[in-house]
C-alpha positions in Angstrom: 116.6 -96.7 -116.8 113.9 -98.0 -114.5 115.5 -98.1 -111.1 118.2 -96.4 -109.1 117.8 -98.8 -106.2 121.2 -100.3 -105.4 120.8 -103.9 -104.5 124.4 -105.0 -103.9 127.4 -103.6 -102.1 129.8 -101.4 -104.1 133.0 -103.3 -105.2 136.3 -102.3 -106.6 138.1 -104.5 -109.1 140.4 -107.0 -107.5 143.3 -105.4 -109.5 142.6 -102.1 -107.8 143.3 -103.2 -104.3 146.4 -102.1 -102.3 148.3 -99.0 -103.5 146.1 -98.3 -106.5 144.4 -95.0 -105.9 142.5 -94.3 -109.1 139.5 -96.6 -108.8 135.8 -96.7 -109.3 133.4 -98.9 -107.4 130.4 -100.6 -109.1 127.2 -102.0 -107.7 124.2 -103.7 -109.3 120.8 -101.8 -109.4 117.4 -103.4 -109.1 116.8 -103.3 -112.9 120.1 -105.1 -113.7 122.0 -101.9 -114.4 125.0 -100.6 -112.6 125.8 -97.7 -110.2 129.3 -96.3 -110.4 131.1 -94.0 -108.0 134.6 -92.7 -107.3 136.3 -94.8 -104.6 138.1 -91.8 -103.2 135.1 -89.5 -103.2 132.1 -91.7 -102.4 129.9 -88.7 -101.5 130.8 -87.0 -104.8 127.9 -88.5 -106.7 126.9 -91.7 -108.4 126.3 -92.4 -112.0 123.6 -94.9 -113.0 123.7 -96.9 -116.2 121.0 -99.2 -117.6 121.7 -102.9 -118.2 121.9 -102.5 -122.0 124.2 -99.5 -121.8 126.5 -101.3 -119.3 126.6 -104.4 -121.5 127.6 -102.2 -124.5 130.3 -100.6 -122.4 131.7 -104.0 -121.3 131.7 -105.3 -124.8 133.7 -102.2 -126.0 136.2 -102.6 -123.2 136.7 -106.3 -123.9 137.1 -105.6 -127.7 139.8 -103.1 -126.9 141.9 -105.8 -125.3 141.3 -108.2 -128.2 142.8 -105.8 -130.8 
């Protein structure tokens, strides 16, 4: 991964709004990857994932809904 510079605001999924408490927030990094943090513990640390790894993760999630 080339950059840990976060270039967008962190966002929760729209389905996670309201009473939903178990959420993560995701932001885009300068190299096209993603930064992920716990919405209930924003100071608890941030995970950084490169663009290729994030794409692989999304493909796997999408495939799990197709099966």
